[in-house]
N, C-alpha and C positions, 0 to 999 in steps of 0.2 A: 712423492713428492717432485718435484722437480728439481732437477742438481742449477749447483751458480753459475757453469760453466754455459748449462742452453740457457739460461734464464738469462744469463746477460749475449749471448746469440740474438738471445730470439728478439731485446730489443736492440742492439744494435743494427740488425736487417732488417728491422717493420720498423722502428720508432723514430725520428724527428731526434737528429743529432744536435738540440740543443743546453742540450746537457754535458758536463764534464765526470762523471762522477767515481769516486772512488771503487775499484772490481771489489766490492762486495755486497753480499746479494741480500736482504734482510727477509726472512720467513714468516716472524715470531717476537711478536715485544712484552716482558711487561712490567711494569714498574723502569731503572733503572736500565732497564739491560733489554739484549736481541739474539736473536740467535739466524746464524745463515743456515738454508737446507740442509749442510751437514749437521748440523748440531751445533756448527760452537759458537759459545759464548761472547759475548762484548760489550764491555761500558756501553753505553752511548753519550758521549760526547758533547752532538751538535744537539739533541730533540727537535730533530726536524728546522732548523733553525729556528726553535724557539718557542715554536708548537707545542710544544709537549711536558711545558711544564709539570704538567703535574702528574708522569711520569704515561708511561706507554699504560691501557688499553685495563687506564686507573676503574674497578670496578662500580664506584658511582656511578660515573661519569654515559660507563657500558651499559646498565640498567635500564637510566635515563631513557640513554639509547634504544635496546631494545622495547620498552614498553609501548615509547611514542610509536614507535614504528607499526607497531603493529594497531594503532589507532586512527593514527593522521599522521600524513606524510606531508603531502601539499593541496595548498584549498587557490594558490596565489595571492594578487592582493585584489583579486576583482570581491573578496567576500574576506569579512571576521573571522578570526579562529581564532577558536578560546585558552590562547598559552600566547600569543605575542604581547596581548595588553600587559601582562604577570610580566613577561620578560623584561618588555621598556617598561615598566614600574621597577623595577628588580636589580636594571643597569643605573637606570638614573638614579636614583635612590646610593646604590653601591659609587658612582662617583662623583654622586655630588652637580648632575645637570638636569633639569630640567625635559629636554628632549629629548626622542631617540630614531634614526633616519637606521633600518637595518638594513645590510646587503652582504656578503657571502664572499667575495675574497680582500683583503690587504690591496691590494687595487685600487680596486673600487670604491673600495673605502678615499681613499686617497684623491681617485676621482670626481668620489661626490663631495671633498670633501671644496675639493676645486670651485667645481659650483655652487656649495652656497657662498663662500668664498666673491664668486663671479656677483654672483645674483644679488647679493648684501651689497657690496661694493656699490652698484648702478640704482641701487635703488636705497637704499640706506643713507650709504655717505654722499653719494650724487655726482658719482664720478659718470665721464658725461661714456656714453653708451661703444663697445667695444676697446674699451684703452684703460681696463681695469690691467693690472697686472699683478702679478705676489711674486716675493722673493724665496728663494731657495739660499742650498746651502754647496756650494760646490764638494764635489764627492758623495754624494746623499745616491740615494737608493732606495726610495717611494714607491717601487713594480718596475715593470716592461711594456705598459702597453703605451700608444703614438704621443700621447699628451705629454704619460709621465719623460718618457725616452726622450726627450726633445729639450730638458735639462738637464739631463744625466752625463755624465762627466767621460762614462763606461765608454771606449772606442770600442768594444762588440756589440754592447747592447745597442749605441746613434751610432752609427756607421752606419750609412747608405737602407737608412729607414725614411729617410723625407722622403717629403716635404714638413718640417719643423709645426709645433706649434706653438706658437711667439706669446706673447704676455708674463716672461720668464725675467726674472730680475738675480743674476748670480751672482755671492757673495763668497768671503772667504766665512768656514763654519767657524764657533770659537768667537769673529769677530766683533766688538759690538762698535768697533770704531767705522765697519764699515756697514756696519746696519744703521745706527745714527747717519748714514749718509744715504745711502739709497733711503731713507724713511724721508726725507723731504721731497721726493716725488710725489705731489699730488692723488697720480693717479694709482699708489699702492692701497692693496682690499684687503693681501693677508703676506702673513709669511712661516709660509712653512715651516718647518725641524725633525730631525730626531731630536729628540732627547741627549741621546749617545748613537753614534753613531756604527752599528752596526756593521756592515757590507764592510764597510771602508775598513774595516779592522776591529772595532771597537777600542773607537774615539773618542772617549770623555774628555767635556767641556772645561772649563776652567767654573771652581768655587761660583758662583752666584750669577750664570750666564746664564743661564735660562731667567733666572730673579727678575735682572736689568735686562732684557728680551724679553720679557714683557712688559715691561714697567714702560719702556720707550715702543713700542709698539700703542698700547692706551695713550702717550702723549698724544699718536699723530692719528687714532680713529685709523687706529687697521688691527686687522684681526690677529692673535695669533696660535696658529694651528700646531701641537701635537701630533707628531707621529710615533703616537706610544705600540703599532704592529707587532715588532718583537720586546721591545725593550719594558713595556705594562707587562698585567697579569704578575706581577710579583718579580719578575729576573729579574730586579737589578738591588733588588732588600728590600721593596716600598710596592706596593698595591700599583703605582706610575711611579717612575722614574722621574720629572717630574716631583712631586712627593717631596724631591733632598730624601732627609735624614728619619722622614716623620716614620714611629712608630706602627703606629693606627694601624688596622687591619679594611677597616671599610672608606668612610667617610673623612676622609682626609683633609676634606675643607673643612672638619673645626679643628684644625691645629693648623690656621692659616702662616704662620710663622714659618712652617717649611713646608708651604705648597704653593707654587705657580700654578695657579689655577688657569689654562689654555682658552680660552672663547669656545675656538675648537675640541673635542678629542676623537684621535681614529684609534682603533682598537680594530684584532683580528688575530690571526694565528693562532695563540693560545685561551683566548675566549672559552673556543670550545673545548681545550685541550687534546690538542689533531686529531681530535673524530671526527666531525664535519667539516666543510669550509665552514666559516661564520663570523662575518667583520660588523663594522659598527660607528659610525658618527654618530658623536652627541654633543649637543651646543643646549645654549639655554634660548626661550620663549625669543625674545627680540632678533634673536640670529636664524635659527630655521623656519619661523614664520614667511620667510619669503617664499619658503617652494610652495605652491599648491599644487593641487591634483590633477596630473597627469603629466609631470614636467618632469620626473623623477621617479627611478624606483623598479625594479625585480624583481622576475614571476620570481625565483628563490628564495629572493630576500624578504628574510623576517615569516618561512616555515613552521610550523611547529617545530617539528626537527627538531629543526634548530636552535629555537628558539628555547628547550625543554633540555636538552645538551648542554648549550649558557648557560645556563641557570645551575647542570647541576657543576659544571666545571665549572662555576665563581664561589658556589660551595665549595670545595675539595680548596679551595685557596687558603680559605677564612675557614674554614672548621682544621687545616690540617698547619697552621700556621706560617703558607710555607715563605710568606717574603721574610718574616723571620728567619727563617730555614735558610735561607738563598743570604739573607744580610750575611751569616754566622760565618758558613762553610766555604765564600767568596773572602771573608776577609781573611782564614788559612791557605784557600788555597792560593789567594796574590803572594803568602808570609812564604811559605812553601816552596813557592814559583820563584819570590826573589831569594830562596836557600840556592836554591839550587845558579840560579844565576851565576850563585862566587864558587858555581863549582865547572860548570860547564862555558866556554865560549860559545856557542849555538847561541847561546839566549843574551840578547841585548837590550831585550827590552819588557817588561809585565804592565800591564795595568790592566783596568773593568772596574765596576761597577758589581756588589753583590755577585751571582756565579751566571755573568757574560765576562770573560775575561777573554784575554789573547795575549802572545806571547810574541813577540818581533824576533823572529830570524838571524840573526848577523853576517846576513848574508847580501846580493843583490833581490830584487824583487826579480830579475830575470833570470832566477836562478831556480834549480828542480830541490832545494835544498828540503823549503814547508812542505815539499809534496811525499819526496823522499820518506822522509819525517814521519808525517804521516801514514805513507804504506807501513813502518816498521815501529808506530805504536797500535793498528790493525794487531798487524801477526803476534804483539803481543796480549792481543784481547783489548784493547782502549780504540774505540774511531770518534777521528774528531778533521776537518780538513780547515785546508789553506784559502785563504782570501790577498786577494791583493799579492798574489805572489809570495812571498817572505813573509805570514803574519797568517798565524796558525788559530782557531778564533774554539774557546772550549767552554761553553752551557749545556752540562747534562738536564735531565732533569729535577724540582726543587726538593721529590721527594728525598731525596739519595739520603743519608744517614753521615755519618763521619765519619764511620771506621770505612766506611763505603770507598769516602772519599780519599784516607786514606793510605786506600788501597789504589787508585787511579792517580795517586800520587809517587807511589811507589811503580809504579810500571811508564808513567812518561820522565820521571830519572830514570829508572833504566836504562830504555830505551834508546835518550837524548845523551848518557854517560857513552852508554854501545853504539850510537854513531859515533860521535865524537871518536875515542876511539880508535873504529874503524879505521876513517879516515886519514887515525894522522901517521 
């Protein structure tokens, strides 16, 4: 097997330098663990940005992949296939929608939702042609396509990629007042929002923010679009983050007091358990019907392999009670991090929901402290990654057990306290 040193060298020499990875090479994964080529074992506390909620190489998902890969992988949408309809029904039944448009990547899902929203705005709301606008939030992360980075605050993602796509109004995240003001514009077709802003540093909004935002949108005949690519599929302790404190395992619309149903739902990442690129956009008939044959699609979208993998991935979430596990372990993790905060001046804030959590390091975003802490965590057997300079995101696979979580807490505690002592 190729060595870690050689693997890093090959990427550096032949790959585009569009990422800044932690200096660790992963060669194998199982459950909550990953290994490098030299055989060193690590706890994965990033889960491929919440794509591997079901754990690495879950046997049920891999079995579905193998079985379908040996049968039929791709037909394009020029023909029907015998798995897509089954998958679409399963997805609609699980999330409480009438229609699904299958795609591959998260960014494709967001682009699809934007197109549906604009077309709905013209054909259903009566916005004059070419004038439709979509409200977005500051510090958002919805992907890196040309359209999406047009409304990004990230200088690295945004800078020197213009001219930019118009038609987006930016407001502060978690501000009902600013949303209410922006909605006065009759040309607004939709409001695109992350229930929790993951890439921004796991920013959790106020209680009832999503419910109030959805109600405002409804009062103005504006589509409420929930980007659950990172927060969905049980990551935050419920099937969807918009479920709030709902304890149900599937059709959350059955408990409406806990559920803010979006007009458009975007899913990706853990929809396949990280095994294969699968994304989806869900909405009801009165919205989806604006899309006619030839107006949107993808050669790979809805392919039999993706469909079979995604069904298995969702079945794992339900059968193994991963939402409940994420809720339970998340409460423990935040409690332990708050305890560590009392011992360690390096931690200024702890926040999160379910098993999507972050600690804010008590140093400037321009410092290397969070990065250096992640290097130290790696040396102690746990992999995490900084975001926005001084924030470390902690998001392990949802199949983690409580004893494993406490082992990880011990690693984090040891690393932070030793790091602080070395700086003294």
